[in-house]
Biotite code that builds the C-alpha atoms (Angstrom):
import biotite.structure as struc

atoms = struc.array([
    struc.Atom([0.000, 0.000, 0.000], chain_id="A", res_id=1, res_name="MET", atom_name="CA", element="C"),
    struc.Atom([1.327, 3.435, -0.925], chain_id="A", res_id=2, res_name="ALA", atom_name="CA", element="C"),
    struc.Atom([2.218, 5.727, 1.912], chain_id="A", res_id=3, res_name="HIS", atom_name="CA", element="C"),
    struc.Atom([-0.082, 8.685, 2.485], chain_id="A", res_id=4, res_name="ARG", atom_name="CA", element="C"),
    struc.Atom([0.470, 12.396, 2.642], chain_id="A", res_id=5, res_name="LEU", atom_name="CA", element="C"),
    struc.Atom([-1.669, 13.657, 5.524], chain_id="A", res_id=6, res_name="ILE", atom_name="CA", element="C"),
    struc.Atom([-2.390, 17.395, 5.651], chain_id="A", res_id=7, res_name="VAL", atom_name="CA", element="C"),
    struc.Atom([-3.539, 18.355, 9.145], chain_id="A", res_id=8, res_name="ALA", atom_name="CA", element="C"),
    struc.Atom([-5.056, 21.716, 9.971], chain_id="A", res_id=9, res_name="GLY", atom_name="CA", element="C"),
    struc.Atom([-3.904, 22.939, 13.364], chain_id="A", res_id=10, res_name="ILE", atom_name="CA", element="C"),
    struc.Atom([-6.323, 25.847, 13.620], chain_id="A", res_id=11, res_name="GLY", atom_name="CA", element="C"),
    struc.Atom([-5.232, 29.396, 14.453], chain_id="A", res_id=12, res_name="PRO", atom_name="CA", element="C"),
    struc.Atom([-2.395, 28.063, 16.587], chain_id="A", res_id=13, res_name="GLY", atom_name="CA", element="C"),
    struc.Atom([-3.428, 27.737, 20.222], chain_id="A", res_id=14, res_name="GLY", atom_name="CA", element="C"),
    struc.Atom([-3.445, 24.131, 21.416], chain_id="A", res_id=15, res_name="LYS", atom_name="CA", element="C"),
    struc.Atom([-7.052, 24.416, 22.615], chain_id="A", res_id=16, res_name="ASP", atom_name="CA", element="C"),
    struc.Atom([-8.181, 25.053, 19.038], chain_id="A", res_id=17, res_name="TYR", atom_name="CA", element="C"),
    struc.Atom([-6.867, 21.917, 17.328], chain_id="A", res_id=18, res_name="ILE", atom_name="CA", element="C"),
    struc.Atom([-9.261, 19.054, 16.546], chain_id="A", res_id=19, res_name="LEU", atom_name="CA", element="C"),
    struc.Atom([-8.614, 15.808, 18.453], chain_id="A", res_id=20, res_name="PRO", atom_name="CA", element="C"),
    struc.Atom([-8.144, 13.830, 15.219], chain_id="A", res_id=21, res_name="LYS", atom_name="CA", element="C"),
    struc.Atom([-5.493, 16.232, 13.972], chain_id="A", res_id=22, res_name="ALA", atom_name="CA", element="C"),
    struc.Atom([-3.694, 16.163, 17.327], chain_id="A", res_id=23, res_name="LEU", atom_name="CA", element="C"),
    struc.Atom([-3.761, 12.364, 17.487], chain_id="A", res_id=24, res_name="ARG", atom_name="CA", element="C"),
    struc.Atom([-2.444, 12.095, 13.927], chain_id="A", res_id=25, res_name="THR", atom_name="CA", element="C"),
    struc.Atom([0.361, 14.543, 14.682], chain_id="A", res_id=26, res_name="ILE", atom_name="CA", element="C"),
    struc.Atom([1.320, 12.700, 17.860], chain_id="A", res_id=27, res_name="GLU", atom_name="CA", element="C"),
    struc.Atom([1.453, 9.361, 16.018], chain_id="A", res_id=28, res_name="GLU", atom_name="CA", element="C"),
    struc.Atom([3.426, 10.691, 13.041], chain_id="A", res_id=29, res_name="ALA", atom_name="CA", element="C"),
    struc.Atom([6.875, 9.352, 12.288], chain_id="A", res_id=30, res_name="ARG", atom_name="CA", element="C"),
    struc.Atom([7.593, 12.092, 9.760], chain_id="A", res_id=31, res_name="TYR", atom_name="CA", element="C"),
    struc.Atom([6.225, 15.545, 10.577], chain_id="A", res_id=32, res_name="LEU", atom_name="CA", element="C"),
    struc.Atom([6.535, 18.874, 8.747], chain_id="A", res_id=33, res_name="ALA", atom_name="CA", element="C"),
    struc.Atom([5.246, 22.263, 9.831], chain_id="A", res_id=34, res_name="GLY", atom_name="CA", element="C"),
    struc.Atom([6.104, 25.840, 10.624], chain_id="A", res_id=35, res_name="GLY", atom_name="CA", element="C"),
    struc.Atom([8.774, 26.368, 13.260], chain_id="A", res_id=36, res_name="ARG", atom_name="CA", element="C"),
    struc.Atom([6.281, 27.421, 15.929], chain_id="A", res_id=37, res_name="ARG", atom_name="CA", element="C"),
    struc.Atom([3.987, 24.489, 15.122], chain_id="A", res_id=38, res_name="ALA", atom_name="CA", element="C"),
    struc.Atom([6.903, 22.080, 15.419], chain_id="A", res_id=39, res_name="LEU", atom_name="CA", element="C"),
    struc.Atom([7.903, 23.650, 18.731], chain_id="A", res_id=40, res_name="ALA", atom_name="CA", element="C"),
    struc.Atom([4.344, 23.275, 20.013], chain_id="A", res_id=41, res_name="ASP", atom_name="CA", element="C"),
    struc.Atom([3.423, 19.833, 18.683], chain_id="A", res_id=42, res_name="PHE", atom_name="CA", element="C"),
    struc.Atom([6.486, 17.779, 17.694], chain_id="A", res_id=43, res_name="ALA", atom_name="CA", element="C"),
    struc.Atom([7.842, 15.214, 20.146], chain_id="A", res_id=44, res_name="SER", atom_name="CA", element="C"),
    struc.Atom([11.038, 13.241, 20.650], chain_id="A", res_id=45, res_name="ASP", atom_name="CA", element="C"),
    struc.Atom([11.524, 10.399, 18.206], chain_id="A", res_id=46, res_name="GLY", atom_name="CA", element="C"),
    struc.Atom([9.828, 12.148, 15.285], chain_id="A", res_id=47, res_name="GLN", atom_name="CA", element="C"),
    struc.Atom([11.752, 13.182, 12.199], chain_id="A", res_id=48, res_name="GLU", atom_name="CA", element="C"),
    struc.Atom([10.756, 16.754, 11.420], chain_id="A", res_id=49, res_name="THR", atom_name="CA", element="C"),
    struc.Atom([11.158, 19.310, 8.659], chain_id="A", res_id=50, res_name="CYS", atom_name="CA", element="C"),
    struc.Atom([10.434, 23.034, 9.114], chain_id="A", res_id=51, res_name="PRO", atom_name="CA", element="C"),
    struc.Atom([8.365, 24.691, 6.429], chain_id="A", res_id=52, res_name="ILE", atom_name="CA", element="C"),
    struc.Atom([10.216, 27.770, 5.200], chain_id="A", res_id=53, res_name="THR", atom_name="CA", element="C"),
    struc.Atom([10.209, 29.717, 1.970], chain_id="A", res_id=54, res_name="GLY", atom_name="CA", element="C"),
    struc.Atom([12.299, 27.003, 0.313], chain_id="A", res_id=55, res_name="LYS", atom_name="CA", element="C"),
    struc.Atom([9.579, 24.658, -0.847], chain_id="A", res_id=56, res_name="LEU", atom_name="CA", element="C"),
    struc.Atom([12.012, 22.704, -2.990], chain_id="A", res_id=57, res_name="SER", atom_name="CA", element="C"),
    struc.Atom([13.737, 21.471, 0.182], chain_id="A", res_id=58, res_name="LEU", atom_name="CA", element="C"),
    struc.Atom([10.376, 20.575, 1.713], chain_id="A", res_id=59, res_name="LEU", atom_name="CA", element="C"),
    struc.Atom([9.409, 18.632, -1.418], chain_id="A", res_id=60, res_name="ALA", atom_name="CA", element="C"),
    struc.Atom([12.709, 16.730, -1.359], chain_id="A", res_id=61, res_name="GLU", atom_name="CA", element="C"),
    struc.Atom([12.242, 15.801, 2.323], chain_id="A", res_id=62, res_name="TRP", atom_name="CA", element="C"),
    struc.Atom([8.613, 14.733, 1.845], chain_id="A", res_id=63, res_name="ILE", atom_name="CA", element="C"),
    struc.Atom([9.488, 12.646, -1.196], chain_id="A", res_id=64, res_name="GLY", atom_name="CA", element="C"),
    struc.Atom([12.239, 10.791, 0.631], chain_id="A", res_id=65, res_name="ALA", atom_name="CA", element="C"),
    struc.Atom([10.086, 10.308, 3.721], chain_id="A", res_id=66, res_name="SER", atom_name="CA", element="C"),
    struc.Atom([7.114, 8.970, 1.763], chain_id="A", res_id=67, res_name="LEU", atom_name="CA", element="C"),
    struc.Atom([9.290, 6.074, 0.605], chain_id="A", res_id=68, res_name="GLU", atom_name="CA", element="C"),
    struc.Atom([9.437, 4.937, 4.243], chain_id="A", res_id=69, res_name="LYS", atom_name="CA", element="C"),
    struc.Atom([6.133, 5.909, 5.870], chain_id="A", res_id=70, res_name="ASP", atom_name="CA", element="C"),
    struc.Atom([3.185, 8.300, 5.909], chain_id="A", res_id=71, res_name="ASP", atom_name="CA", element="C"),
    struc.Atom([4.088, 11.983, 6.163], chain_id="A", res_id=72, res_name="VAL", atom_name="CA", element="C"),
    struc.Atom([2.057, 14.498, 8.178], chain_id="A", res_id=73, res_name="VAL", atom_name="CA", element="C"),
    struc.Atom([2.193, 18.144, 7.141], chain_id="A", res_id=74, res_name="VAL", atom_name="CA", element="C"),
    struc.Atom([0.788, 20.642, 9.644], chain_id="A", res_id=75, res_name="MET", atom_name="CA", element="C"),
    struc.Atom([-0.766, 23.776, 8.179], chain_id="A", res_id=76, res_name="VAL", atom_name="CA", element="C"),
    struc.Atom([-2.159, 26.687, 10.136], chain_id="A", res_id=77, res_name="SER", atom_name="CA", element="C"),
    struc.Atom([-5.863, 27.373, 10.040], chain_id="A", res_id=78, res_name="GLY", atom_name="CA", element="C"),
    struc.Atom([-7.895, 25.141, 7.753], chain_id="A", res_id=79, res_name="ASP", atom_name="CA", element="C"),
    struc.Atom([-6.162, 23.273, 4.898], chain_id="A", res_id=80, res_name="PRO", atom_name="CA", element="C"),
    struc.Atom([-9.001, 24.208, 2.552], chain_id="A", res_id=81, res_name="GLY", atom_name="CA", element="C"),
    struc.Atom([-8.442, 27.957, 2.901], chain_id="A", res_id=82, res_name="PHE", atom_name="CA", element="C"),
    struc.Atom([-5.245, 29.422, 1.390], chain_id="A", res_id=83, res_name="TYR", atom_name="CA", element="C"),
    struc.Atom([-2.865, 26.710, 2.580], chain_id="A", res_id=84, res_name="SER", atom_name="CA", element="C"),
    struc.Atom([-0.181, 24.478, 1.087], chain_id="A", res_id=85, res_name="LEU", atom_name="CA", element="C"),
    struc.Atom([-2.771, 21.861, 0.108], chain_id="A", res_id=86, res_name="LEU", atom_name="CA", element="C"),
    struc.Atom([-3.026, 22.780, -3.626], chain_id="A", res_id=87, res_name="PRO", atom_name="CA", element="C"),
    struc.Atom([0.776, 22.852, -3.963], chain_id="A", res_id=88, res_name="TRP", atom_name="CA", element="C"),
    struc.Atom([1.171, 19.535, -2.154], chain_id="A", res_id=89, res_name="LEU", atom_name="CA", element="C"),
    struc.Atom([-1.460, 17.824, -4.315], chain_id="A", res_id=90, res_name="LYS", atom_name="CA", element="C"),
    struc.Atom([0.170, 19.108, -7.501], chain_id="A", res_id=91, res_name="LYS", atom_name="CA", element="C"),
    struc.Atom([3.722, 18.352, -6.396], chain_id="A", res_id=92, res_name="ARG", atom_name="CA", element="C"),
    struc.Atom([2.864, 14.831, -5.199], chain_id="A", res_id=93, res_name="PHE", atom_name="CA", element="C"),
    struc.Atom([0.254, 13.943, -7.786], chain_id="A", res_id=94, res_name="GLU", atom_name="CA", element="C"),
    struc.Atom([-0.610, 10.270, -7.520], chain_id="A", res_id=95, res_name="GLY", atom_name="CA", element="C"),
    struc.Atom([0.161, 10.091, -3.798], chain_id="A", res_id=96, res_name="THR", atom_name="CA", element="C"),
    struc.Atom([-2.859, 9.279, -1.591], chain_id="A", res_id=97, res_name="PRO", atom_name="CA", element="C"),
    struc.Atom([-3.784, 12.440, 0.307], chain_id="A", res_id=98, res_name="VAL", atom_name="CA", element="C"),
    struc.Atom([-5.832, 12.683, 3.499], chain_id="A", res_id=99, res_name="GLU", atom_name="CA", element="C"),
    struc.Atom([-6.959, 16.103, 4.699], chain_id="A", res_id=100, res_name="VAL", atom_name="CA", element="C"),
    struc.Atom([-7.916, 16.798, 8.316], chain_id="A", res_id=101, res_name="ILE", atom_name="CA", element="C"),
    struc.Atom([-9.788, 20.089, 8.729], chain_id="A", res_id=102, res_name="PRO", atom_name="CA", element="C"),
    struc.Atom([-8.929, 22.791, 11.196], chain_id="A", res_id=103, res_name="GLY", atom_name="CA", element="C"),
    struc.Atom([-10.552, 25.941, 12.510], chain_id="A", res_id=104, res_name="ILE", atom_name="CA", element="C"),
    struc.Atom([-9.607, 28.784, 10.197], chain_id="A", res_id=105, res_name="SER", atom_name="CA", element="C"),
    struc.Atom([-8.265, 32.046, 11.573], chain_id="A", res_id=106, res_name="SER", atom_name="CA", element="C"),
    struc.Atom([-11.220, 33.767, 9.916], chain_id="A", res_id=107, res_name="VAL", atom_name="CA", element="C"),
    struc.Atom([-13.700, 31.627, 11.856], chain_id="A", res_id=108, res_name="GLN", atom_name="CA", element="C"),
    struc.Atom([-11.780, 32.285, 15.049], chain_id="A", res_id=109, res_name="ALA", atom_name="CA", element="C"),
    struc.Atom([-11.710, 36.032, 14.375], chain_id="A", res_id=110, res_name="ALA", atom_name="CA", element="C"),
    struc.Atom([-15.470, 36.187, 13.822], chain_id="A", res_id=111, res_name="TYR", atom_name="CA", element="C"),
    struc.Atom([-16.009, 34.278, 17.065], chain_id="A", res_id=112, res_name="CYS", atom_name="CA", element="C"),
    struc.Atom([-13.627, 36.593, 18.910], chain_id="A", res_id=113, res_name="ALA", atom_name="CA", element="C"),
    struc.Atom([-15.735, 39.604, 17.916], chain_id="A", res_id=114, res_name="VAL", atom_name="CA", element="C"),
    struc.Atom([-19.028, 37.766, 18.482], chain_id="A", res_id=115, res_name="GLY", atom_name="CA", element="C"),
    struc.Atom([-20.234, 37.910, 14.889], chain_id="A", res_id=116, res_name="GLU", atom_name="CA", element="C"),
    struc.Atom([-21.672, 35.271, 12.539], chain_id="A", res_id=117, res_name="ALA", atom_name="CA", element="C"),
    struc.Atom([-19.858, 34.747, 9.264], chain_id="A", res_id=118, res_name="TRP", atom_name="CA", element="C"),
    struc.Atom([-22.539, 33.311, 7.008], chain_id="A", res_id=119, res_name="GLN", atom_name="CA", element="C"),
    struc.Atom([-22.900, 35.399, 3.877], chain_id="A", res_id=120, res_name="GLY", atom_name="CA", element="C"),
    struc.Atom([-19.486, 37.036, 4.286], chain_id="A", res_id=121, res_name="ALA", atom_name="CA", element="C"),
    struc.Atom([-16.907, 36.910, 1.501], chain_id="A", res_id=122, res_name="ASP", atom_name="CA", element="C"),
    struc.Atom([-13.584, 35.482, 2.640], chain_id="A", res_id=123, res_name="TRP", atom_name="CA", element="C"),
    struc.Atom([-10.638, 36.973, 0.757], chain_id="A", res_id=124, res_name="LEU", atom_name="CA", element="C"),
    struc.Atom([-6.886, 37.141, 1.113], chain_id="A", res_id=125, res_name="SER", atom_name="CA", element="C"),
    struc.Atom([-4.276, 39.849, 0.794], chain_id="A", res_id=126, res_name="PHE", atom_name="CA", element="C"),
    struc.Atom([-1.663, 37.450, 2.172], chain_id="A", res_id=127, res_name="HIS", atom_name="CA", element="C"),
    struc.Atom([0.875, 37.240, -0.634], chain_id="A", res_id=128, res_name="GLY", atom_name="CA", element="C"),
    struc.Atom([-1.720, 38.127, -3.236], chain_id="A", res_id=129, res_name="ARG", atom_name="CA", element="C"),
    struc.Atom([-4.267, 40.791, -4.191], chain_id="A", res_id=130, res_name="VAL", atom_name="CA", element="C"),
    struc.Atom([-7.975, 39.913, -4.630], chain_id="A", res_id=131, res_name="PRO", atom_name="CA", element="C"),
    struc.Atom([-9.636, 40.712, -7.964], chain_id="A", res_id=132, res_name="PRO", atom_name="CA", element="C"),
    struc.Atom([-10.861, 44.287, -8.154], chain_id="A", res_id=133, res_name="GLU", atom_name="CA", element="C"),
    struc.Atom([-14.514, 43.284, -8.349], chain_id="A", res_id=134, res_name="GLU", atom_name="CA", element="C"),
    struc.Atom([-14.220, 41.427, -5.028], chain_id="A", res_id=135, res_name="LYS", atom_name="CA", element="C"),
    struc.Atom([-13.495, 44.725, -3.258], chain_id="A", res_id=136, res_name="LEU", atom_name="CA", element="C"),
    struc.Atom([-16.511, 46.619, -4.593], chain_id="A", res_id=137, res_name="ALA", atom_name="CA", element="C"),
    struc.Atom([-18.889, 48.222, -2.106], chain_id="A", res_id=138, res_name="TYR", atom_name="CA", element="C"),
    struc.Atom([-22.498, 47.136, -1.716], chain_id="A", res_id=139, res_name="ALA", atom_name="CA", element="C"),
    struc.Atom([-24.780, 48.043, 1.187], chain_id="A", res_id=140, res_name="PRO", atom_name="CA", element="C"),
    struc.Atom([-24.751, 45.351, 3.853], chain_id="A", res_id=141, res_name="GLY", atom_name="CA", element="C"),
    struc.Atom([-21.863, 43.479, 2.279], chain_id="A", res_id=142, res_name="ARG", atom_name="CA", element="C"),
    struc.Atom([-19.465, 41.789, 4.720], chain_id="A", res_id=143, res_name="ARG", atom_name="CA", element="C"),
    struc.Atom([-15.868, 40.806, 4.131], chain_id="A", res_id=144, res_name="LEU", atom_name="CA", element="C"),
    struc.Atom([-12.993, 39.053, 5.864], chain_id="A", res_id=145, res_name="ALA", atom_name="CA", element="C"),
    struc.Atom([-9.335, 39.280, 4.837], chain_id="A", res_id=146, res_name="PHE", atom_name="CA", element="C"),
    struc.Atom([-6.133, 37.460, 5.619], chain_id="A", res_id=147, res_name="LEU", atom_name="CA", element="C"),
    struc.Atom([-3.418, 40.131, 5.729], chain_id="A", res_id=148, res_name="THR", atom_name="CA", element="C"),
    struc.Atom([0.353, 40.368, 5.423], chain_id="A", res_id=149, res_name="ASP", atom_name="CA", element="C"),
    struc.Atom([2.935, 43.013, 6.274], chain_id="A", res_id=150, res_name="HIS", atom_name="CA", element="C"),
    struc.Atom([2.637, 44.757, 2.914], chain_id="A", res_id=151, res_name="ALA", atom_name="CA", element="C"),
    struc.Atom([-1.160, 44.628, 2.960], chain_id="A", res_id=152, res_name="HIS", atom_name="CA", element="C"),
    struc.Atom([-2.062, 45.100, 6.618], chain_id="A", res_id=153, res_name="ASP", atom_name="CA", element="C"),
    struc.Atom([-5.510, 46.103, 7.951], chain_id="A", res_id=154, res_name="PRO", atom_name="CA", element="C"),
    struc.Atom([-4.656, 49.807, 7.605], chain_id="A", res_id=155, res_name="ALA", atom_name="CA", element="C"),
    struc.Atom([-3.785, 49.341, 3.933], chain_id="A", res_id=156, res_name="TYR", atom_name="CA", element="C"),
    struc.Atom([-6.905, 47.283, 3.244], chain_id="A", res_id=157, res_name="ILE", atom_name="CA", element="C"),
    struc.Atom([-9.203, 49.713, 5.065], chain_id="A", res_id=158, res_name="ALA", atom_name="CA", element="C"),
    struc.Atom([-7.808, 52.555, 2.964], chain_id="A", res_id=159, res_name="GLY", atom_name="CA", element="C"),
    struc.Atom([-8.203, 50.537, -0.226], chain_id="A", res_id=160, res_name="ALA", atom_name="CA", element="C"),
    struc.Atom([-11.837, 49.830, 0.597], chain_id="A", res_id=161, res_name="LEU", atom_name="CA", element="C"),
    struc.Atom([-12.627, 53.484, 1.288], chain_id="A", res_id=162, res_name="MET", atom_name="CA", element="C"),
    struc.Atom([-11.022, 54.410, -2.019], chain_id="A", res_id=163, res_name="GLU", atom_name="CA", element="C"),
    struc.Atom([-13.534, 52.051, -3.621], chain_id="A", res_id=164, res_name="ARG", atom_name="CA", element="C"),
    struc.Atom([-16.557, 53.702, -2.053], chain_id="A", res_id=165, res_name="GLY", atom_name="CA", element="C"),
    struc.Atom([-16.864, 51.962, 1.308], chain_id="A", res_id=166, res_name="TRP", atom_name="CA", element="C"),
    struc.Atom([-18.223, 54.433, 3.914], chain_id="A", res_id=167, res_name="PRO", atom_name="CA", element="C"),
    struc.Atom([-15.671, 55.614, 6.457], chain_id="A", res_id=168, res_name="GLU", atom_name="CA", element="C"),
    struc.Atom([-17.978, 54.653, 9.335], chain_id="A", res_id=169, res_name="ASP", atom_name="CA", element="C"),
    struc.Atom([-18.246, 50.983, 8.255], chain_id="A", res_id=170, res_name="THR", atom_name="CA", element="C"),
    struc.Atom([-17.684, 48.792, 11.320], chain_id="A", res_id=171, res_name="ALA", atom_name="CA", element="C"),
    struc.Atom([-14.567, 46.619, 11.248], chain_id="A", res_id=172, res_name="ALA", atom_name="CA", element="C"),
    struc.Atom([-12.192, 44.736, 13.527], chain_id="A", res_id=173, res_name="ALA", atom_name="CA", element="C"),
    struc.Atom([-8.573, 43.629, 13.255], chain_id="A", res_id=174, res_name="ALA", atom_name="CA", element="C"),
    struc.Atom([-7.429, 40.502, 15.097], chain_id="A", res_id=175, res_name="ALA", atom_name="CA", element="C"),
    struc.Atom([-3.884, 39.177, 15.530], chain_id="A", res_id=176, res_name="GLU", atom_name="CA", element="C"),
    struc.Atom([-2.297, 36.307, 17.483], chain_id="A", res_id=177, res_name="HIS", atom_name="CA", element="C"),
    struc.Atom([-5.727, 34.679, 17.579], chain_id="A", res_id=178, res_name="ILE", atom_name="CA", element="C"),
    struc.Atom([-6.013, 31.906, 20.193], chain_id="A", res_id=179, res_name="SER", atom_name="CA", element="C"),
    struc.Atom([-2.626, 32.728, 21.741], chain_id="A", res_id=180, res_name="TYR", atom_name="CA", element="C"),
    struc.Atom([-2.030, 34.342, 25.117], chain_id="A", res_id=181, res_name="GLU", atom_name="CA", element="C"),
    struc.Atom([-1.208, 37.635, 23.390], chain_id="A", res_id=182, res_name="ASN", atom_name="CA", element="C"),
    struc.Atom([-4.377, 37.729, 21.262], chain_id="A", res_id=183, res_name="GLU", atom_name="CA", element="C"),
    struc.Atom([-5.057, 41.331, 20.275], chain_id="A", res_id=184, res_name="HIS", atom_name="CA", element="C"),
    struc.Atom([-8.295, 42.669, 18.811], chain_id="A", res_id=185, res_name="ILE", atom_name="CA", element="C"),
    struc.Atom([-9.075, 46.256, 17.832], chain_id="A", res_id=186, res_name="VAL", atom_name="CA", element="C"),
    struc.Atom([-12.576, 47.325, 16.824], chain_id="A", res_id=187, res_name="ARG", atom_name="CA", element="C"),
    struc.Atom([-13.352, 50.527, 14.989], chain_id="A", res_id=188, res_name="GLY", atom_name="CA", element="C"),
    struc.Atom([-14.542, 52.088, 11.776], chain_id="A", res_id=189, res_name="THR", atom_name="CA", element="C"),
    struc.Atom([-12.703, 51.720, 8.490], chain_id="A", res_id=190, res_name="LEU", atom_name="CA", element="C"),
    struc.Atom([-11.403, 55.270, 8.994], chain_id="A", res_id=191, res_name="ALA", atom_name="CA", element="C"),
    struc.Atom([-9.985, 54.296, 12.388], chain_id="A", res_id=192, res_name="GLU", atom_name="CA", element="C"),
    struc.Atom([-8.567, 50.973, 11.181], chain_id="A", res_id=193, res_name="ILE", atom_name="CA", element="C"),
    struc.Atom([-6.840, 52.851, 8.337], chain_id="A", res_id=194, res_name="ALA", atom_name="CA", element="C"),
    struc.Atom([-4.681, 54.546, 11.017], chain_id="A", res_id=195, res_name="ARG", atom_name="CA", element="C"),
    struc.Atom([-3.949, 51.320, 12.902], chain_id="A", res_id=196, res_name="LEU", atom_name="CA", element="C"),
    struc.Atom([-0.246, 50.396, 13.063], chain_id="A", res_id=197, res_name="PRO", atom_name="CA", element="C"),
    struc.Atom([1.000, 46.815, 12.956], chain_id="A", res_id=198, res_name="GLY", atom_name="CA", element="C"),
    struc.Atom([-1.228, 43.767, 12.572], chain_id="A", res_id=199, res_name="PHE", atom_name="CA", element="C"),
    struc.Atom([0.913, 42.510, 9.683], chain_id="A", res_id=200, res_name="GLY", atom_name="CA", element="C"),
    struc.Atom([-0.227, 38.882, 9.641], chain_id="A", res_id=201, res_name="GLU", atom_name="CA", element="C"),
    struc.Atom([-3.740, 39.009, 10.985], chain_id="A", res_id=202, res_name="SER", atom_name="CA", element="C"),
    struc.Atom([-7.422, 38.958, 10.051], chain_id="A", res_id=203, res_name="VAL", atom_name="CA", element="C"),
    struc.Atom([-9.504, 41.992, 9.142], chain_id="A", res_id=204, res_name="LEU", atom_name="CA", element="C"),
    struc.Atom([-13.259, 41.599, 9.505], chain_id="A", res_id=205, res_name="VAL", atom_name="CA", element="C"),
    struc.Atom([-15.517, 44.175, 7.827], chain_id="A", res_id=206, res_name="VAL", atom_name="CA", element="C"),
    struc.Atom([-19.026, 44.027, 9.235], chain_id="A", res_id=207, res_name="MET", atom_name="CA", element="C"),
    struc.Atom([-20.716, 46.077, 6.511], chain_id="A", res_id=208, res_name="GLY", atom_name="CA", element="C"),
])
């Protein structure tokens, strides 16, 4: 039987937010890859590990060699189905059996942190990419959520939305370090968020 590539969502990061199946799979893994913080939090003695960095060619080489010996578990933050390594892994290891274990996305966790429902909201990403122009258009009552990065932080996104006709008094919230002890949430209007420093890798929720 061919060895499997198991992609496990670890949620926003805090250990209380990982699904039991994902945790059990990670604990039982012989070969485990993940971000450096995830490895520090979840890896144990006796496991062979590989940190996920910007050098995906090295990750691919390690996974390929490890799959010849056993299943490989790759931890991804949030939910594997939402802007994760899953598409790249499936393409790079086409023909390898893949199992995906869901996780709580940072967007879900951010909505919960501000006490808002997320049905009907458009989930977008400015993390390493720019959404299509039409996805940013204003419509009364429209709600959005964004993954951010250091170049496109909540302040940048809030300004971009106002430039596209979003009212300055639209309610919004920025959330960073979700589920960790230093979780930080700032509520305000788009005009106020546009002056907010920091929050490089975070979630911006626009309540509409």
